[in-house]
N, C-alpha and C positions, 0 to 999 in steps of 0.2 A: 347323455346328452349332458352338458354344463347350460347353467342357468341362462346364458349368454343366447344360446339356442332357444332356449323356450321364449324367450322374450319376444322373439319373431311370429308365434307361432299366436292364433286366438281361442285359448282355451279358456273353460271355467278354471283350471289347475293356474293356468298363467297367472290369470285375475284374483285369485287365491294368493298367491305366493307375491305376486305385487304389491298387495294391498298390507301385506303381513309390516306393522311398525319393525323400523331397525333398529338392533341395538344400539342402546348409548354407548358411544365411542369414548375412552377415558382420553382427557388431553393430557399432550405430550408433555413430560419433565426434561428439563436439559440442568446436567450438573455440569456448574462452571467449578472448576478448581486448580488454584494457583499453589506453583511451587517454587522454593528457593532451597536450594540446598537441604531438600528433605530425607532423602537416606533409603534404606529398603522398606521402610513402613507405606512407599507412594506406589508401590509396585503390588502391594497386599491392598490397598486402596485403592487401586484402580480394578482388580480383580474382585473385589466385593460390589463395586459400582456394575462391572460388565456383565455379573451374574445375575442381576435384578433385572427382570424383563420388563417393570415397568417403568425402565428410564430409557426415555429416546435418545438419549446422545449424550457424550462426555466431552465436554472440552477443556484442554488442559493447559494454562496458561503458564509457558517456564519463564519465569522470571529470572532465574540462574540455575542451572546443575553444574555437575562437571562434567567435562566430554563424555568421560568414559558412561555415567549415567546419561546421559544424551543420546549416545549410541545404542546402549542398553534398551532405553525405553524408544527409540526407532527401530529398533529390528523387533521388539514386542509388538508394536503398536501399529503395523504394517499390514499384519494380516487379520487385525482386528476391523470390522467397523463399526460403526456408531460412537469413533473416536477422532475429536480434532487435536492434534499436538500443533501448538500455537509458539514460537520461539524467535530468535533474533531481535527483540525489542529491548534485550536490559533488565533489571530489576526496577521496574518503574513503581512498585509498592501495592502493597496488597488492595487498597481500594481501588486503585487506578486500574489494578491487574483484571478484578473482579467485574469494573464495569467495560472494558477491552471483550474480556470472555461473553459477557452477557450480550454484547453486541453482534456478535457473532451466532448467537445459541439462537434456534429455529424452535422451542419448546415453549407453550403456553406458561408454563411453572419455569421458575428459574431457582433450583436449589445448589447455594454457596455450600460447598464441604472442603472441611482443611484437608492436604495431603496426606496426613497421618490420623483419618479420622474412619474406622472401618465400617461401612452403612451395615445395617442388619437388614434382613431382607424384607420386602414390603414397609420400609420406614418412609422412604421419598412418596409413597402412594400414599398411607396414612397423615402424611403431613400436608399435601393435597385435599385427599377427601375432608379432613378437621376443617380445612377455610374455607368450604364451600358453604355459599351463603350470606359470609363475610361480608361487607360494604368497603368497597378500595376506598384509600388503600390498605391493604393487609397485610400481615408477618405473620410465620409460623416458624416457630424453632422448636428442637426436640432434644430428647436426654441425653447428656454427656454422662459416659460411664468410663471409669481407669480399668486398666486388666484387670483388676480384681472386680469387676462389675460395680463398684460402687459410686455413686454418683458425684460427677465433679463440679467443683465450684464453678459459676458464670452459667450452668446449664439456664437459670431462671432466677433474675434480678431483682432486684426495684428501682425507682427511677434514680439516675445518678445527679445528684443537685451538688453546687457549694457545702451544704449544710452535713448531705448523708457521705459525701467524701471525705469532710472533715472527720466525722464519726470513724469512719472506715479506717482512714491511712493511722488516725492517731491512736485507735484502740479503746477509744470513750463507749463506741457501740456495747461494750460490754458491760457498761453499767447496766442496771435494772433501769427499767421503763425506755430504753437507749435501744435499736436495732442497726446490725450491717444491712448495707444494700443487697446481701447474699442470700438466698433464702433454700439453701441445700440442707439447712437443719431444722427445716419445716418439713410437717408432713406431706408425703408426694400426693398430689391428686390424682384420684383415679380416674378422671376426665378431662381434655381438653379445658386450659383455665386463662384467663386473660391475665397476663403480666405485665410490667412494665418494660421490660429488659430481655432478650434472649442472648445467645452467644452466635458469633458469626462464623464460629466451626461447623453449624450445622442450621441453615437460615435459609427459610423459601418462602419465596413472592411471584406473584404471577406477574405477568410483563405490564399489563397495565397498571398495577400498585408500585411498580418498579419507575416506572418513566413519572409517575405520578409526583413522588419524591423526589425526583433527580437523581435516582442512585445513590450510588455512595461517594462522601464529600472526599474526593482527591487531593485535598489539602493533609489528611493524616494519609502517614507513608505505611504506618503497623500500628495496630491497636488503635482501639475507642472507634473504630469509626462504625463498629457494631452499633455501640453503645447509642451514634450518635444518630443511625438509619430509624434506629427505633424512637428516639425520643422524635424525630420529624413524621414518622407515620402515625403516632401517637395526634401530635401538634395539627396534623391535616384533619384528626377527628377519624384517625381509624384505627383499627384494633392489633394488638400484640398477643399472640397467642403462644403458649407453651403446651406441647401434645408429649404427654411421656408415653406413651405407648409406642412413639417414634422413638430409637436409639441408635448410636453409632457409640462403639469402642472408641475411642482417644487418648492417643498414646503421650502426647502433650509434648515440646520442646524436644521433637526430631532435629531441626535445621539444626546443620553444623556451622552457626553462630553464636560468637559470645553472647553467653546471658545478660553480659552488661549494656552490649549493642541493643539488644531487643527490649529489656528496661530502658533506657534513653530514649528509645524510639515511645517506647506506652508513656514514660512522663511528659514529654514535648506533645505526644496526642492528647492528655490528660490537661496539659495546660492551653493548649489552642480552645478543647471543648470550652473549658469553664473562662477562657478569655471572651468568647462570645455567645457564652450561654444567654446574657439578657444585656442589654443596653445599660449603661450606666455606671456610677462608681460604685456601688456595691459589690456587684460579680467580680469586678476587677481586684477589688479589696480583699475580697474571701477568696479569689482565688492567688493573688499575693501572700496572703497568710498563710494557705494550706500548701503553695508550693513546698517549702522546705521539710515539712510534713511527707509529703508523697514522695520526693525525694530519698529520704531515708529510707523509706518502707519499698521502696522499688529498688535501693539500690542494696537495702538487706537480704532482697529476694533473692538477686541475681548472684551475690556473694555466698549465699545459701546452696544456690543450681548450681554454679562452679564446684562448690567443696564436693558436691554428691555426684557429680559427672565425674570429678575426680578420684574420687572413694569408690562409686558403684558401676561408674561409665554411663550412666542416664540417669 
């Protein structure tokens, strides 16, 4: 006889069963994945998410993939539950795509995951558990590893300011006493650690925190929106947490888009960020001063990536 049947009986056993404390249920996690011409890594990333029983649902926001890729995805996903495949809206940008996916999510936690990031088993729940007890708003990010298992630059960073950007883009951070905003050369912390900035490739908030800061700023089309939301979280009195025990393998640069286009969007994001960093003349003056150095650094990186793709294919 099932428990429902026992509830109808008036016996000491029923009283004992009913009085037992219920096991605390873990709050559900929704993964939001925005894809644009991602390529084969997307299917691998989807498999990794669906293999993790801690994840309540996966929402894929298709900003643009080839017709053949969409057809394959539709056939693949039709037999899977826990997945919503959203398409037909065109390329609305990463920030807006994340907000769109978050608006459809039903989970308590919102995990924003790149479509070329292969999540490790249990990593999603470790992010959520590490943030328990933090004051809202909070934001948590994990460790990005490359295909060789090394930490990728961007997992943990300092605050991006006009000064730190100028030092980083000009290479002056290499001088004694000066630092880059990137922390990948520093020792890996053993425990979750407060930092200023984590990567949008693998980033979690709960819904209350996400709504408290207004989600991602949709004025960013691609890149810098993660730096911006980390900054707004800190400005609102919240915490940004780096959780080294939660990791993904991040391929990076899998989208079939010219590196020049990607780096141009990144430069536009930086200029928008700094132009609005603080009101007044100084912020805009420093932005104008740093812009040529940002352009040279980013276009140089684009040229390197284009050459790399031409030589070794990735």
